[in-house]
Every structure is written in C-alpha cells, then in structure tokens.
N, C-alpha and C positions, 0 to 999 in steps of 0.2 A: 692314580689317574692314568688313563690309557695313553699309550705312546703311539706315534704315527706308524710304527712298524708292526703293529699287531693286526692280524687278520682273523676273521671268522669266515667259515665256509659251511654251507648247507647243501645237501644233495638229495634229490628225490627223483623217482622214475615211475613210469607206468607203461604197461603194454597198450599199444594203440592199434593192434591188428584188427581189421574190420570183422564184425560178426554178421554182416549182411553181404549180399552178392554185388556190392559196388565194384565197378570195373577198375582194373589196374591202370595207372597213369603211364603216359609215354607212348611213343611210336604212332600216335594218331589213329589208332584202330580200336575196334571192339575187342576188349580183352577181359573176359569174364573169369573170375577166380576159380581155380581148380585145386585148392588145397594150400598147404603151408609148409615151407621148408624150415623156417624159424620165425619167431614173432618179430613184429615191428615195435620200436620203442620211442617214447618221449622221455628225455632226460633233462633235468634242470639243475643248474649250478647257481647258487646264490653266494655272493661275496660281500663282506662288510669290512671296511677299513677301520683303523683305530679311532677315527673321528665319527664313526657311525654312518658313513655314506655307503649305500648299498647299490649293487648291480645284480641283474639276473640274466643269465644266458640259458636259452632253451634250444636243445638240439633234437631233431626228429629224423625219422627214416622216410620222409616224404620226398616227392619229386620237386614240389615248389609250393609257394604260398602266394595267393593273389593279394592285391592291395585291399580287396574287400575283407578278407580274413585278417590281414595284418592290422588294419585300422579298427576293426570290430574287437579283435582280441586285445589290442593295446588299451582300448577304452575300458574294457572290463578289468584289466589288470591295474590300470591307473586308478579306477574308482575304488577297487577293493584294497589295494596295497599302497596307494599313493606314490607309486614309482613315476619319476619323470620319463618322458619318451627316451631320452638319451641313455637311461639306465636299464632299458630292456632291449635285449638283442635276441632275435628269433632266427635260427639257422635251420637248414634242411639239407640233407645229404645229396639230393637230386637223384635219389634211388628210383629206378624205373620198375620196381616190383612192389610198389606201394600203391595206395588208392588215389583216385582222382579227388581233388578238392574243389570246392565251389569257386567259380570264376577264374580258376587258373587255366590258361590256354582255352578261353571260353568257346572258341569256334573249332577247337582241335579234334573233338571226339564226336562221333555220330550218336549222341545221347538221345534216348527217347524220354517220354515224361516219367516213366518209372525210374530210369537211371538218374534223371535230374533230382527226383525226390530222394533217392538213396544217397546221392552226393551231398545234397543239402543236409540231410539228417546226420550223416557221418561227420561232416564239417562242423556242425553245431556241437555234436558230442565231443569231437576233438578239442574244440575251443574250451568246453567245460572241463575236460580232463587237464588241459594246460593250466587253466586258472587254479584248479585244485592242486596240481603238482607244484606250481610256483609257491602256493601257500605252504605246502609241506616242506619245500626247500628252505623257505624263510624261517619256518619254525624249527628247522634242524640246525640253524647257525650255531657253530661251536668253534672254539679256538683252533686255528689251523696254521700250517706253514705252506707257502707256495714256492715252487721251484720250477725253473724253465730250462729247456734244452732243445736241441734239434738233432734229428737223424736224417737218414737218406733212404729212399726206396725208388726203384727204377722201372716198374712195370708200365707206367704211363708213357704213351707214345703220341707225338704230335700227329693228329689225324688229318690235318691239312696237307702235310708234306709226305706222308707215308701211306700209300694205298693199302687198305686192309688186306686185299687179296695177296699182296706181295710180302706181307710181314712174315709169314712162316718161312718163306725162302730166305729172306734177309736174316732171320734168326739162325737158320740152319747154316748159312754161309758166313755168319759172323760179320755181316755188313752193318755199318753204323747207321742209325736212324737220322733223319734230317729234321730241322725245324726247332723252334723254341720249346723247351720243357722246363718244368720247375719241380725238381724231385726232392725238395726239402720236406721234412716232416717235423713241424712244430709240435712240441710236447710240453704241457703244463701239468705238473704233479701237484695234487692236493693232499696234503698229509695232516694227520692229527698231531697233537702236541708232542707225543712220544715218537713221531716219525712214521707211524703206520700209514700205508697208502690207502686213502679213502676214495680218490677219484683221479682219473687221468683224462685230460682233454687233448686231443691230437687232430692234426689235419693232413690233407694231401690234395694235390691238384690233379683230379682225374674224374671223368664221367663214370658214375656207377651204372654202366650199361653192359656189363659182362653178360647178363642174362636178359632174354626177351620172352621167357615163358610166362605161364599164368599161375604161378604159385607165389604167395606172399613170402618175401624175404628181404633182407637189407642189402643184397648184393655184396661186393667185397667189403664195404664199410661194416656191414652187419657181421660178417665172418670175423673181421679184425676185432670188433668189440667183444664178440663171444670168446675169441681166443685169449684176449687180454684178461677178461673177467674170470676165465678158467685158470689162467696162470697166477693171477693175483686175487684170490678169493676175498669177497667182501668189498671189492673195488667196483665203482661205476666207470665204465669206459665210454667216453663221449667223443663223437667224430664231427668235424666240420670240414666242408669242402673249401679249399682255398680258392684258386682261380683256374679251374680245370675245364673251361668251356671249349677249348680246342684240343683237349687231350682225351684219348680213349684207352681202355685196358685192351691191349692187343697181344696175341690173338684172344678170342672171346667166344661166347655162346655155349660154354660147357660149364656145368656146376663144378667140375674138378678144377677148372681154371679159376673160377670165382673163389673157391676155397684157397687155392694157391696164392692168389693175390692178397686175400685177407690175411693169410699167414705171413706173407712177406712184409706187409705193413705192420702187423702186430710185432714181428721180430724187430723191425726197425724201431718201434716205440719202446719195446722191452730193452733194447740195447741202450737207449737214452736213459731209461730209468735205472739201469744197472751201473751207470757211470755217475760220478759227481755232477750235480746239477747246480745252476746258478740260483741262489735265493732271490725271491722277489720281495722287496721291502718298500715301504712308503705308503702313500695314500692313493685313492681313486680319483680320477678326473674323467668326465664324460662329455661328449658333444654329439649332436645330431643335426642334420640339415637335409631338406629336400632341395635339390638343384634342378632347374628346368633344363631338360635336354630337348633341343629342337628336332623336329622331323625334317627330312630332306624335302619332301613334296607330299602334300595332302592328296588323298584320293578324290576323284570326281566321278559323277555318274558315267561320264564318257569312258573313263578307263576301268571302271568297275564292271560295266555291263558284260564285256567279253569274259571276264573272270566268273561272273555269276552264271554264265551259260557254258562254262568250260567243263573239261573232263575231270578236273580235280575236285572231288566232293568236299574236301577240307577247305580249299580256297573259295569254292562256291558258297559255302555256308558263311564264311567271313564277308564275302562281297555282298551277299544278299542282306546281311545284317547292317553293313555300312550304308547300302542303298536305302534301307528302311529308316535309318537315322536321318539321312539327308532329306528324304521325302517328308519326314515328320518335322522338319525345320530345325533339327538339332545343329548347333554350331560345333563343328568338330574342333578339338583342341589342336593347336599348332606345336605343342611341346608336351613333355611328360615329366611329372614331379618324381625325381629319382632319389632314393634314400642313400645317404652316406653317413657313416657313424664312426666315432673313434672312442676308444677307452685307453687310458694310460694307467698302468699299475706300477706305481713307483717310477724309478728310472730305468727299470729293466725290461718292461714289456709295453708295446704299443700295438693295440688291436686296431686295424683299419678294416671296416666292414662295408662291402659294396653290395648293392642289390643286383639281382639277376645273374646272368651267366657271363662273368668277366673272363676274358682270355688271360693267359699266363703273363702276357706283357705287363699287365697292371701290377702283379706281384713282383715281377723282376724289377720294374721301374721304382716302385715305392720302397722296396728293400734296398735298392741301390741308393736312393735319395735319403732315406731315414735310417739306414743301417740295419744290422741283423736283429735288433730289438723289435723291428716292425714285423708283425704277422698280418698278412693281407687275406681277409676272408671274403670269398664270393658267396653267392647263394644265401644272402642274408636279407632278412625282412622281405621286401617285395620282389617276386620273380618277374622283373620288368620285361626282360627280353635278353637276347645275346648282346653283350656289351663289348664291341670291338675296340681295339686300339686304333690309332690313326693308320698304322702299318696294315693291320688286318682290314680296316675299312677300305683302304686303297686297293688291296689285293682282291677284295670281294669274297666270293665263296659263301658257304652256308653261314658262317659266323659273322661275316662282315658285309654281306650283300643284302638284297631286297627281300628280307624274310620277316619283317615285323608283322606282316599280315597273320602269321601263325600264332602270334601273341595277342591278336585281337586289336592291334593299334590301327589308327586311321591313316596309315602311311606304309610304304614298303621299306623305308630305310631311315636311319638316323642321319642328321646333318653331319658334315665332315668334321665339325669341331667337337665331336662327342668326347674324345679323350681329353681335350683341353678343358672342357667344362667339368668333367669328373675330377680331373687333377686339381683344378682350382678349388673345388669343394673340399677335396681331401686336405689341401693345404690349410683351408680355413678351419676345419674341425680339428686338425692336428694342432694348429696354433691355439685354439681355444683350450685344449687340454694341456698346453704347455709343452708340446712335443717338439 
C-alpha cells in the first residue's frame, strides 16, 4: 500500500520558438524577428503524491499570458486530463525576447491585420503544444525524491531607487544600491529513486530585460537554464520569476551581460544542489481563487478624448478602444478578477502564486509571515498588470501609478486597497491548503 511520503514526478519539454515572423513582445514597439540566439522552451513538471493527487506546473519563456489564453488553455487541460483548476499552474519568465501572445497587452503594439493573424496562429499552436506536453509529463510519472533549498544571487537592482544611468558609476565606486530587493533563489530538485537529478525548478526576482534586440532567446533565465542543463546532463532546468516587477538586471543591453547574469544564477542554483538539501515529504494540497480588485476610477468619454487625440500612439489606441466600448453601450467593469493560488507539498514547501507583475514587497511580506518554506511566485496564470504593494501604490511611479491603461484595463489605477485584497486572498488559499 502506498504511503503519504511517496512521490512520482514526470517531466516533458518542447521547443516553442516561432517559425513565423510574429513580432517580439515587450517595449511597445514593432520588433520583427531577425534570427535566434537560442531556442525558447516550454517545460512541464507533473507531481503525484502517495494518495494519487496530481499537480502540473508549466514554465515558458514568454513575456506574459492573457486571461484569454489562460482560460482557454485550462479548459482544454481540464477536459483532457481532468485536472482541477487549483492543480494547474502556468508560469512565464516575462522574457522580452519571446513572441507576442493573443490579447496580452492588447493595445500595446501597433499590430496590423497580418500580425494579428500571426499572433493568433502562434497562440493556438502554443496552446496545443502545452496540452500535448502536459500529457507527456503525466505519462512520464515515475518514483521520485523531492528536495528543497535556497541560494542567493545579487545582480537584480531596484529600478525605482537606482537610476539606470548611474548604476555603472555606483558599481565602479562600490556604492551600495538603494531600495527593496529579494535576492533569494528557491531551488527544488527532482531526483529519481537512486538519486540522479532529473529536473531542477528554480526562481529569481528580476525582469528579464537585459536585452532589447530582435533575436529569439530566453534572456538571463534562458542562459541560466542552458548552463544548468550542460552542467547536469539529462536534467530539465525550469525557471519561474518570483516577484521581480520593480527589479532590473543592471547594467544591461549587452549579450555578454545577459550570459553573465545567467551564469551567476546557474552558479547559485548549482551551489544549492551541491549542498545537502531538505527532503520534501507528505502529500499535496491545492487551492485557487479569483479575488476582485477594484479600480480607482473608471474612464469616461471626457477624460478619454484628450488621450485618443494625444501624441502617444499606444495610449491613443487604448483610449479609442475604450471609447468604442462606451459608445457601443458596454458596461465597463469596476473590478478585475485576479488569480491567487497555493500549493502545499508536505510540511516543507508552500507555493504562493500571484498573477501579473508583483513587486518584491509581496515576496518579502509573505515569507516573513509564513516563513522560509513559502516561495512566492509572480508572473503566474494571468498577466493582469503591475501589482503594487501599498507602499509602492502611495509612492506612485511606473509600477504603482496610473498605468493600467497599458494593460488594456478601463481605468488608470488600482484602488488603494489592492495589497489588502491580495493578502486576504492569499490568507484564504493558504488556510485551505492547511498552511
């Protein structure tokens, strides 16, 4: 008879580099692909506890996932594999050298009809690849040992507090950086029955915006994964972005720096794998919730019209779409259904997964409140928007100020209780998993 300490793990992967000239995501401009530095990947980890309960985690080298894709993809996976919503977690590295996906930052890019078609075709293909890869991971389930540990990596810099132009001088003069950072590196080792390393899941809190050129690659997470897979042959390295919305890799904009940061992160992970790690034992518990986050103030025709006629093409596209909805009689929502998820693996590991671009304050808070066993993942499920803490909301700026328009929302800003509502939802899902 199975015991509660037994695990099974299955791992599968596929190349998801576009084969069509769909534009690269990020930076709000036309970025046609001009080659490949290295491939983009989808990687899937399936876990089953001793009682037969399963979860599936998918990691991708994409910038973000729209609610459209998340809902459509989950419906396919639920229908085919019977997984509950709480048992499926979709993460994306926030890589800015991957392709645009359907309805992510819907007004952000100057897409023409040809590009819209290419985006839709690639998105549908990616969804099919994900469903097939999930099936392969579930079919690969075999006895496994799970071990957890944490390392440290220091290239992420708080971009709100440290002007990018001043960073080289600060480094040269040995000046300390300012602002909140979260340099921890969570590491989960997936080993076979005899101890061989089959997979490693690791995270870090930093924007993958080292590069802004037009070649496909995975930015620093891509280089880190390649480095680890070269060091540990036969291993699948999987990256998740923790809460890096206000963190940048600085200095940046050079491939050599991207490789350097990837190497630094891989070394940090390797050092954890080389040390004794904590076994993860017990059973799986999962929970998922959509929590309504209120908008601060809805748009009106009066405040949209100047934007629609303004000089910013990006914001004008958004304003014209909003005006079209209002003129069509559409009732604009006053809140947004935001995804919060929790997985508990035995008594040793608590995954807290937040949608969108969460600032490091969330990771620092929940690790303080739930202890070091808590790993807080941002960029999970729906790429809702920037998710400011109350501190960042009060300070304003890009992450906390009036920038929801860039995410296609019918408002410029979240209401001031955004952190309170997210935290309350986190407490509820953690309670549900017995955390």
